[in-house]
N, C-alpha and C positions, 0 to 999 in steps of 0.2 A: 439542485443537488449535483454533486460531482464525485468523480473517482480520481483521487490523486491529482486534481487540477488538470487532468488530461481530457477526460470525457465528461462533458456537462450534459445534464438531462433536463428537459422541460417537464415540470411537474404537471400531471394531468388529473390525478385523483389522490387524495390523502384522507384517511379516516383513522382516528385514534379513539378507542372506546374501552370502557370497563363494564363488565356485567357483574356487579357486586363482588369484584375480585380485589385482592390486595394490589397496591400500585405496581409491583413487579410483574403481575400477571395480566396487565392490560394487553389489548390486541391492537395491531396496526395493519392497515391495508394501504398500499401505496402503488401507484403506477406512474411511470415517467417514460419519456421517449426522446430520441434524437436520431439524426441521420449522420452516421460515421462514414467518412470517405474510404473508398477502396485504396489499397496500397499501390495498385497498378492502374495505369490509364488504359482506356479502351483503344480500339484501332484508330479512332479519330483524334487521339491525344487528349480526350476529356476524362476528368476524374469523376466517376459516378459515386453515388452515396448509397449506403445500406441502412434502412431504417431499423433501429434497435429499440426494443421495449424492455424496460427493467421493472419487474414486479416484485414487491416485497410484502409478504403476508405472514401472519403468525403472532405469537406472544412476544413481548419485549425481550424476554430472555432467550428466545429461540426463533428469531425472524428467518424467513426462508427467501433469500434473494434469487430470482431466476431471470437472467437475461435471455432474450430470444431475438433472432435475426429474421427480418421479413424480406430477405432478398434471395432466398432459395439456396443459400450455402449450407453445407453440413458442418456444424461446429458445435462442440459441447459448451456448457456454461463456463467451464474453466478456460477453454480456449478463447472464448469471447472476452473474458476478463483480461487475459494476457494480451490479446490484440489491442484492446482499448487502452490499457494502462501502459504496457511496455512499448507497443508500436505506435499507438495513436491512429491506427487505420485498420481496415479489415482486408486480409489477403484473400484473393479469389480461390486459391487452392490451399487446402488444409496442410499444414506443416507439422508433422509429429516428431521432428528432430529434438534432441535433448539440448537444452541451453547449458553448455559446458561451463561457460563463464559464470552463469548464475549459480550453479552448484558449487564451483570453486569459491566464489565470493561468500556464499553461505557458510562454508567450512572455515574460511579465513576469519569471518566475523565471529563465529562461535569460539574457535580456538584462540583468537586474538583477545577476546574478552576474558576468557578463562586464564590466559597467561598473564595479562595485566593485573587481574585481581589477585593472582597468586603472588605476584611481585609486590603488590601493595599490601598484602596481608589481610585481605577481607573483601567482602562483596561491595566495593565502592562504585563499580561501573556496571551498567546494564549491558545488554548485548549490543555491540557496535553494529550500526547499519553501514553497509559497504556495497558499492557497485562500481566495478572497473572492468573494462573489456580486456580480458587476458589473452584470448586466443584469436579474436577476430576484430582487432582494432581498426581495420580498414573499412569495416562495414557499418557506418553510422546510419541511424534511422532518421526519419523526419523529426521525431521528438525523442531526444536521447541526451543523457547526461551521466557523468561520472560523479560520485559523491561519497562522502564519509560523514557519518553522524555519530557522535559519542555522547551517550547519556550518563551523567554523573548523579548517582543516587544521593538524595538528601533525607533518607529515612531516619537518620539520627535526630533530625529536627522535626520533620513532617513526614509521616508514613505515606508511601506511594507517590512522593513528589520527586521529580528529577529535573536537573538542569541540563539542557541540551545545547551542544555546540556542533556546528556543521560547516562543511565546505562543499561546494558544487561547481563543476566545470561543465558548461554547455557544449556538447559535442554533436549537436544536431546538424543535419545537412544544411539548414538555414538557421544558424543560432540567433537567438534573441538578445543574448548578452555573452560576455566572456566568462566571468566567474562570479561567485557570490559567497558570502560568509553569513552565518546566522547564529543567534543565541536566544534562548528562551527557556520557559518552564513548562512542564507537563505534569498534570495530576491524573493518575489512573485510579478509577474507582471500580472494583470488582462488582459485577451485577449479581453473581450468585455467591452464596456462602462457600467457604473453602471445602466443605464436605458434600456439596451438591455436584451432580454431574448429569448431563442430559445427552447420553449417547455420544455421537461424534461432534456434538456442539460443545466445544471444550473452551473453558476459561473466557467467557464473554466479558469484555472490559469496555468501560466508557471513559474516554480520555478527554480532558479539557486542556487546551494548550494556548500559549501566546508566545510570539517571538518577534525579534527584529531581524530584518534581512537587508544587508547592504550589497548592491550589485555594481560591478564594474563592466562597462560596455567595451565593445571592440573598437580599436583605433581611436579612442576618445571621441567617437561620434556623438555620444551623449554624456552628460555629467553623471557621476556616480549617484545612485539613488538609495534611499532608505525607506523600507516598507515595514509597516506594523500589521501583523496578522494575528487573528484569534481563530480558534477552531474547536469543534467537537467531533470526535471520531468514535464510532462504535465498531468493535471488531471481536473476532473469535477465531479459534483454530478449527479447521474442518476435520483434522485427524492428527494423531500423535505419531510422529515418525521415530524410527530408530535406525540410524545410519552410522556405521563405524563408531559405535559407542555414544553418538550424540542423540539427544532427544529423550523420549520416554522409554528408555530401555529397562526392562525388568531384570532385577538381579536373580542370578541362578541360585536355587536353594543349596545350602551347604549340607 
């Protein structure tokens, strides 16, 4: 199993079972582990590793993923997710600074999607995915990239189906390629009915996707490649935000 193709985990235990329950109320127990390198070398110049265990338990509609670190660092589950996905390594010191570029990208994605839909005269586009270093372009990470993904809704033909196009630029300290372009389809299946809600476990969705990715490498060292990918992704929102009018903002009573 993996997280955004950055952190891969070795599966140690998996149990899926039903106790005379409907299919959506089945239970899952999963345990996986891996050793993630630290971001900094030790005094001898060696890169040590931190053992990370990922446990997922609970019903299908509300699984509870909990990552834990076995190397004595103080880090919340949210910080571990960020380190593994965004950094690809574990910092030895906890950094609670705000990712200003990430917040700016989120606002640009939301407002950009709304502006384009208003110009097109309907909800033709989903929320654009965007990542670009705005304020700290000189600080590339070991695993880092700038990208834009545009989902085009195909609801008029097939409900919950989208056509995705994307562009990625590898800006890692040791890039594996120069840039890539992708195109594919994604079908999103809601796990709960529209009137159901499970506390802060909001809008769980099961996505089925397939795409083609063409990559161009640096200095022509390799011939351009074409990849065929398929995937299944289960996701949900942990909380409903309301920032500057974006998100789940409640209307004031008149």
